[in-house]
C-alpha positions as CSV (number, residue, x, y, z in Angstrom):
1,X,-40.6,197.9,13.7
2,X,-39.1,200.3,11.3
3,X,-41.1,203.5,11.2
4,X,-38.6,206.0,9.5
5,X,-35.6,205.9,7.2
6,X,-32.8,208.3,7.2
7,X,-30.5,208.1,4.3
8,X,-27.2,209.5,3.3
9,X,-26.9,211.0,-0.1
10,X,-23.4,210.9,-1.7
11,X,-22.7,207.2,-2.6
12,X,-26.0,206.1,-1.5
13,X,-28.9,207.8,-3.3
14,X,-26.6,209.6,-5.6
15,X,-23.4,208.8,-7.5
16,X,-20.3,210.1,-6.0
17,X,-19.1,211.1,-9.4
18,X,-22.0,213.5,-9.8
19,X,-20.9,215.4,-6.6
20,X,-17.1,215.1,-7.3
21,X,-17.1,215.6,-11.0
22,X,-20.1,218.0,-11.5
23,X,-21.1,219.9,-8.4
24,X,-17.7,220.6,-6.8
25,X,-16.0,221.8,-10.0
26,X,-19.0,224.0,-10.8
27,X,-18.8,225.7,-7.5
28,X,-15.1,226.1,-7.7
29,X,-15.3,227.6,-11.2
30,X,-18.0,230.1,-10.3
31,X,-17.0,230.9,-6.7
32,X,-15.0,234.2,-7.7
33,X,-17.7,235.5,-10.1
34,X,-20.5,234.7,-7.7
35,X,-19.0,236.4,-4.6
36,X,-18.0,239.5,-6.7
37,X,-21.5,239.8,-8.2
38,X,-23.4,239.2,-4.9
39,X,-20.8,240.8,-2.5
40,X,-23.5,243.4,-1.3
41,X,-26.2,240.6,-0.5
42,X,-26.7,240.5,3.2
43,X,-26.6,236.6,3.2
44,X,-23.4,236.5,1.2
45,X,-21.7,239.2,3.4
46,X,-22.7,237.2,6.4
47,X,-21.1,234.1,5.1
48,X,-18.0,235.9,4.2
49,X,-17.8,237.0,7.7
50,X,-18.1,233.4,8.9
51,X,-15.2,232.5,6.6
52,X,-13.0,235.1,8.4
53,X,-14.2,233.7,11.9
54,X,-13.3,230.2,10.8
55,X,-9.8,231.3,9.9
56,X,-9.4,233.3,13.2
57,X,-9.1,236.8,11.5
58,X,-11.0,239.1,9.2
59,X,-10.5,238.7,5.5
60,X,-11.0,240.8,2.6
61,X,-13.1,239.5,-0.3
62,X,-10.0,238.4,-2.3
63,X,-8.6,236.5,0.7
64,X,-12.0,234.9,1.6
65,X,-12.4,233.7,-2.1
66,X,-8.9,232.1,-2.0
67,X,-9.7,230.5,1.2
68,X,-13.1,229.1,-0.1
69,X,-11.2,227.8,-3.2
70,X,-8.6,226.2,-1.0
71,X,-11.2,224.5,1.2
72,X,-12.8,223.1,-2.0
73,X,-9.5,221.6,-3.0
74,X,-9.1,220.2,0.5
75,X,-12.6,218.8,0.4
76,X,-13.3,220.5,3.8
77,X,-16.8,220.4,5.2
78,X,-17.1,223.8,6.7
79,X,-20.4,225.7,7.2
80,X,-19.9,228.9,5.2
81,X,-18.4,227.0,2.2
82,X,-21.3,224.6,2.2
83,X,-23.8,227.4,2.3
84,X,-22.1,229.3,-0.5
85,X,-21.8,226.2,-2.7
86,X,-25.5,225.7,-2.2
87,X,-26.1,229.3,-3.5
88,X,-24.0,228.6,-6.5
89,X,-25.5,225.3,-7.3
90,X,-29.0,226.9,-7.2
91,X,-28.1,229.0,-10.1
92,X,-26.7,226.0,-12.0
93,X,-29.9,224.0,-11.4
94,X,-32.2,226.8,-12.3
95,X,-30.2,227.5,-15.5
96,X,-30.6,223.9,-16.4
97,X,-26.8,223.4,-16.4
98,X,-27.3,220.1,-14.6
99,X,-30.0,217.9,-12.8
100,X,-29.6,216.3,-9.5
101,X,-28.6,212.7,-9.9
102,X,-30.6,210.0,-8.1
103,X,-30.3,206.4,-8.7
104,X,-33.5,204.8,-10.4
105,X,-33.8,202.1,-7.8
106,X,-33.5,204.8,-4.9
107,X,-36.5,206.9,-6.5
108,X,-38.5,203.7,-6.9
109,X,-38.0,202.5,-3.4
110,X,-38.3,205.9,-1.7
111,X,-41.7,206.3,-3.5
112,X,-42.8,202.9,-2.4
113,X,-41.6,203.4,1.2
114,X,-43.5,206.8,1.3
115,X,-46.6,205.2,0.0
116,X,-46.3,202.5,2.6
117,X,-46.3,205.0,5.4
118,X,-42.7,205.3,6.3
119,X,-41.2,208.7,7.1
120,X,-38.1,209.5,5.0
121,X,-35.3,211.9,6.0
122,X,-32.1,213.0,4.4
123,X,-28.8,213.5,6.3
124,X,-25.8,214.7,4.6
125,X,-22.7,216.9,5.1
126,X,-24.0,219.1,2.4
127,X,-26.4,221.8,3.5
128,X,-30.1,221.3,3.7
129,X,-30.4,223.9,1.1
130,X,-28.0,221.9,-1.2
131,X,-30.0,218.7,-0.5
132,X,-33.4,220.3,-1.4
133,X,-31.8,221.6,-4.7
134,X,-30.5,218.2,-5.7
135,X,-33.8,216.4,-5.0
136,X,-35.9,219.3,-6.4
137,X,-34.2,219.3,-9.8
138,X,-33.9,215.6,-10.8
139,X,-34.8,214.0,-14.1
140,X,-37.7,212.5,-12.3
141,X,-38.9,215.8,-11.2
142,X,-39.2,217.3,-7.9
143,X,-38.6,214.7,-5.2
144,X,-38.5,216.8,-2.2
145,X,-42.1,216.0,-1.2
146,X,-41.0,212.4,-0.4
147,X,-39.1,213.7,2.6
148,X,-40.3,214.7,6.1
149,X,-37.2,216.5,7.0
150,X,-33.6,217.3,6.0
151,X,-30.5,217.3,8.3
152,X,-27.0,218.5,7.8
153,X,-24.0,218.9,10.0
154,X,-25.8,221.5,12.1
155,X,-27.1,218.5,14.1
156,X,-23.4,217.3,14.4
157,X,-20.8,215.4,12.5
158,X,-21.8,212.2,10.8
159,X,-19.3,210.1,12.6
160,X,-20.7,211.2,16.0
161,X,-23.3,209.0,17.8
162,X,-24.9,212.1,19.4
163,X,-25.8,213.5,15.9
164,X,-28.1,210.4,15.4
165,X,-29.5,210.8,18.9
166,X,-30.5,214.4,18.0
167,X,-32.1,213.3,14.8
168,X,-34.2,210.8,16.7
169,X,-35.3,213.4,19.2
170,X,-36.1,215.9,16.4
171,X,-38.3,213.3,14.5
172,X,-39.7,212.1,17.8
173,X,-39.0,208.4,17.3
174,X,-37.0,205.8,19.4
175,X,-33.8,205.0,17.7
176,X,-34.5,201.3,17.3
177,X,-37.5,202.3,14.9
178,X,-35.2,204.1,12.5
179,X,-33.1,202.6,9.7
180,X,-29.9,204.5,8.6
181,X,-28.6,204.0,4.9
182,X,-25.1,204.9,4.1
183,X,-22.1,203.8,2.1
184,X,-19.6,204.8,4.7
185,X,-18.6,202.5,7.6
186,X,-17.8,205.3,10.1
187,X,-21.2,206.8,9.7
188,X,-22.9,203.4,10.1
189,X,-20.9,202.7,13.2
190,X,-21.9,206.0,14.7
191,X,-25.6,205.4,13.9
192,X,-25.5,201.9,15.3
193,X,-23.8,203.1,18.6
194,X,-26.8,205.5,18.8
195,X,-29.3,202.6,18.5
196,X,-30.3,202.9,14.8
197,X,-30.7,199.9,12.6
198,X,-28.2,200.2,9.7
199,X,-27.7,199.1,6.2
200,X,-24.7,199.8,4.1
201,X,-25.2,200.5,0.3
202,X,-22.1,199.0,-1.4
203,X,-22.4,201.1,-4.6
204,X,-19.3,202.1,-6.5
205,X,-16.9,199.8,-4.8
206,X,-17.7,201.1,-1.3
207,X,-15.3,199.7,1.4
208,X,-17.4,196.9,3.0
209,X,-18.4,197.4,6.7
210,X,-17.9,194.3,8.8
211,X,-20.6,195.0,11.4
212,X,-23.5,196.0,9.3
213,X,-25.9,194.4,6.9
214,X,-25.2,195.2,3.3
215,X,-27.2,195.7,0.1
216,X,-26.0,196.8,-3.4
217,X,-29.2,198.9,-4.1
218,X,-32.3,200.1,-2.5
219,X,-34.2,197.0,-3.6
220,X,-31.8,195.0,-1.5
221,X,-32.2,197.4,1.5
222,X,-35.8,196.7,1.6
223,X,-35.2,193.5,3.2
224,X,-34.1,195.2,6.4
225,X,-37.4,197.0,6.9
226,X,-39.4,195.0,9.3
């Protein structure tokens, strides 16, 4: 019996184009200005220090900014970059520059599943802060209350089975009582190896996974909750 659902975001609840064409360009465009205007904030200074550690040497602010922009261009999933992107996106959301995109079918089913007593969780390579911003500023209002928890790569890489075992321990459920939703085969493979039930969301021409059930939207995924 499924008692909890863990869902990916990009390509699953949310359009890939929103992340790729709205969020990433906004962070890239505002990275320099944000760091220079917040360079004395303790949180930002700490994150700039982490950029240097990731590069193996101390960096001045100009070098750190250049490195962060390079990581964006390379689509690198590195902790201090994700954290700084989240801080920049927060300003964009609060200023009304954009709203978090969530598919209508995802909103509807997440609400139904929550009402039915299922626990819902997010697991994304984006920071938990970024996740809460996206779901807290949607055109449907603040959806963060639907979720019992948020996970990012601090629990491990999404392609690593141990990451899913860690999530199961943290939510205190056996893996066979959890359903994982994602558009990405390698993530589904890792979750399945950990003992999760899986379902691929084949939105936006996602490459079909051979060894997992598949649905085109959250309505179809509902069939795998039993």
